[in-house]
C-alpha positions as CSV (number, residue, x, y, z in Angstrom):
1,M,0.0,0.0,0.0
2,K,1.2,3.5,-0.7
3,K,0.4,6.9,0.8
4,A,-1.9,9.4,-1.0
5,F,-4.3,12.3,-0.2
6,H,-8.0,12.8,-0.2
7,F,-10.5,15.4,1.2
8,L,-13.6,14.7,3.3
9,N,-16.3,17.1,4.4
10,A,-16.4,18.5,8.0
11,K,-18.5,15.5,9.1
12,M,-15.7,13.1,8.0
13,C,-17.7,11.8,5.0
14,A,-17.4,12.0,1.3
15,N,-20.1,14.2,-0.3
16,S,-21.4,11.2,-2.3
17,G,-23.4,8.2,-1.3
18,D,-24.5,7.5,2.2
19,E,-21.3,6.4,3.8
20,K,-20.8,6.7,7.6
21,P,-18.1,9.0,8.9
22,W,-14.5,7.8,8.7
23,E,-12.5,7.2,11.8
24,L,-8.7,7.5,12.1
25,G,-7.0,4.1,11.5
26,E,-10.1,2.7,9.7
27,T,-9.7,0.6,6.6
28,R,-12.5,0.2,4.1
29,T,-12.5,-2.3,1.2
30,I,-14.9,-2.6,-1.7
31,A,-15.5,-6.3,-2.2
32,D,-16.9,-6.1,-5.8
33,I,-14.1,-4.6,-7.7
34,S,-16.1,-4.8,-11.0
35,R,-18.1,-1.8,-9.8
36,I,-15.1,0.4,-9.3
37,E,-15.0,3.3,-11.8
38,L,-13.0,6.5,-11.8
39,C,-15.1,9.5,-10.9
40,A,-18.1,7.2,-10.3
41,Y,-17.5,4.6,-7.6
42,G,-14.5,3.7,-5.4
43,Y,-12.1,5.3,-3.0
44,H,-10.4,8.2,-4.8
45,S,-7.0,9.8,-4.0
46,S,-4.3,11.9,-5.4
47,P,-0.5,11.4,-5.0
48,T,-0.2,15.1,-3.7
49,L,-2.1,17.2,-1.3
50,W,-2.3,19.9,-4.0
51,G,-3.8,17.4,-6.5
52,A,-6.4,16.3,-3.9
53,L,-7.3,19.9,-3.3
54,Q,-8.4,20.1,-7.0
55,Y,-11.2,17.6,-6.3
56,A,-11.9,18.7,-2.7
57,N,-15.5,18.9,-1.7
58,G,-14.8,19.5,2.0
59,P,-12.2,21.1,4.3
60,V,-10.7,17.9,5.9
61,A,-7.3,17.0,4.3
62,C,-6.6,13.3,4.7
63,L,-3.5,11.3,4.5
64,V,-4.5,7.8,3.4
65,K,-3.0,4.5,2.5
66,V,-4.4,3.0,-0.7
67,G,-4.3,-0.3,-2.4
68,K,-4.0,-1.2,-6.1
69,S,-5.2,1.5,-8.5
70,Y,-8.2,0.5,-10.7
71,G,-8.0,3.7,-12.9
72,S,-6.3,7.1,-13.1
73,D,-6.6,10.5,-14.7
74,T,-4.5,13.6,-14.8
75,S,-7.0,16.4,-15.4
76,P,-7.1,18.8,-13.7
77,A,-4.7,16.9,-11.4
78,P,-3.5,13.3,-11.0
79,K,-6.0,11.0,-9.3
80,N,-6.6,7.3,-8.8
81,V,-9.5,5.1,-7.7
82,H,-9.0,2.1,-5.4
83,A,-10.9,-0.7,-3.8
84,K,-9.1,-0.2,-0.4
85,R,-8.3,2.9,1.6
86,T,-7.0,3.4,5.2
87,L,-7.4,6.8,6.9
88,I,-4.0,7.7,8.5
89,K,-4.5,11.3,9.5
90,A,-7.1,14.0,9.0
91,V,-6.9,17.8,9.6
92,N,-9.6,20.3,9.1
93,I,-8.0,23.1,7.1
94,D,-11.1,25.3,6.6
95,R,-9.4,28.3,8.1
96,E,-6.3,27.9,6.0
97,L,-8.3,27.5,2.8
98,G,-10.2,30.7,3.6
99,L,-6.9,32.6,4.1
100,F,-5.4,31.1,1.0
101,A,-8.5,32.2,-1.1
102,A,-8.2,35.7,0.3
103,D,-4.5,35.7,-0.6
104,C,-5.2,34.6,-4.1
105,A,-7.9,37.2,-4.5
106,E,-5.7,40.0,-3.2
107,R,-3.0,39.1,-5.7
108,V,-5.3,40.1,-8.6
109,L,-7.2,42.9,-6.9
110,Y,-5.0,45.5,-8.6
111,I,-6.7,44.5,-11.9
112,F,-10.1,45.6,-10.6
113,E,-8.7,48.6,-8.7
114,K,-7.0,49.9,-11.8
115,E,-10.4,50.1,-13.6
116,R,-12.4,51.2,-10.5
117,P,-10.1,52.9,-8.0
118,D,-12.9,54.3,-5.9
119,D,-14.7,51.0,-5.4
120,D,-13.5,49.3,-2.2
121,R,-16.1,46.5,-2.1
122,P,-13.8,43.7,-3.3
123,R,-11.0,44.8,-0.9
124,K,-13.5,44.8,2.0
125,A,-14.7,41.3,1.0
126,I,-11.2,40.0,1.1
127,Q,-10.7,41.5,4.5
128,A,-14.0,39.9,5.6
129,A,-12.8,36.5,4.4
130,R,-9.7,36.9,6.5
131,D,-11.7,38.1,9.5
132,F,-14.1,35.2,9.2
133,A,-11.3,32.7,8.9
134,N,-9.8,34.2,12.1
135,G,-13.1,34.1,14.0
136,L,-13.5,37.9,14.1
137,I,-16.9,38.1,12.2
138,G,-19.8,35.7,11.6
139,A,-21.1,34.1,8.5
140,A,-23.7,36.8,7.9
141,A,-21.1,39.6,7.8
142,R,-18.9,37.5,5.5
143,A,-21.8,36.8,3.2
144,A,-22.8,40.5,3.0
145,A,-19.3,41.5,2.1
146,G,-19.2,38.7,-0.6
147,D,-22.5,39.9,-2.0
148,A,-21.2,43.5,-2.2
149,A,-18.0,42.3,-4.0
150,R,-20.0,40.3,-6.5
151,A,-22.2,43.3,-7.2
152,A,-19.0,45.3,-7.9
């Protein structure tokens, strides 16, 4: 078995099917390998955390051990599908993802501000995202700032 990465939602589940929450150290195996299909059914993973982030549908970054690959793809990032996966470690990185998104938005903010130098709504939305990630404001304030930025 080799190590790989995967993301789960905040409840430690994938966002597909009706699986129960994963627990650290747990191994799951799909008995009927004929059903395994990339992007449709099976335990998916990526060889890098960045690759797994391209498919993330939740904030919990997971280090996993995976068995034999039954399919792979490289777009938008390398991924594989397996019949067996063991959860080694899981970390909720919701805060870090929010701060990363704010950093990315700020890097291109100059493009907007060059065209509309007197409109500070996107800058305020970026600050609201940082404040939310740091627990300084609630979801309603963050949503209002985001709505204002989209209107801009």
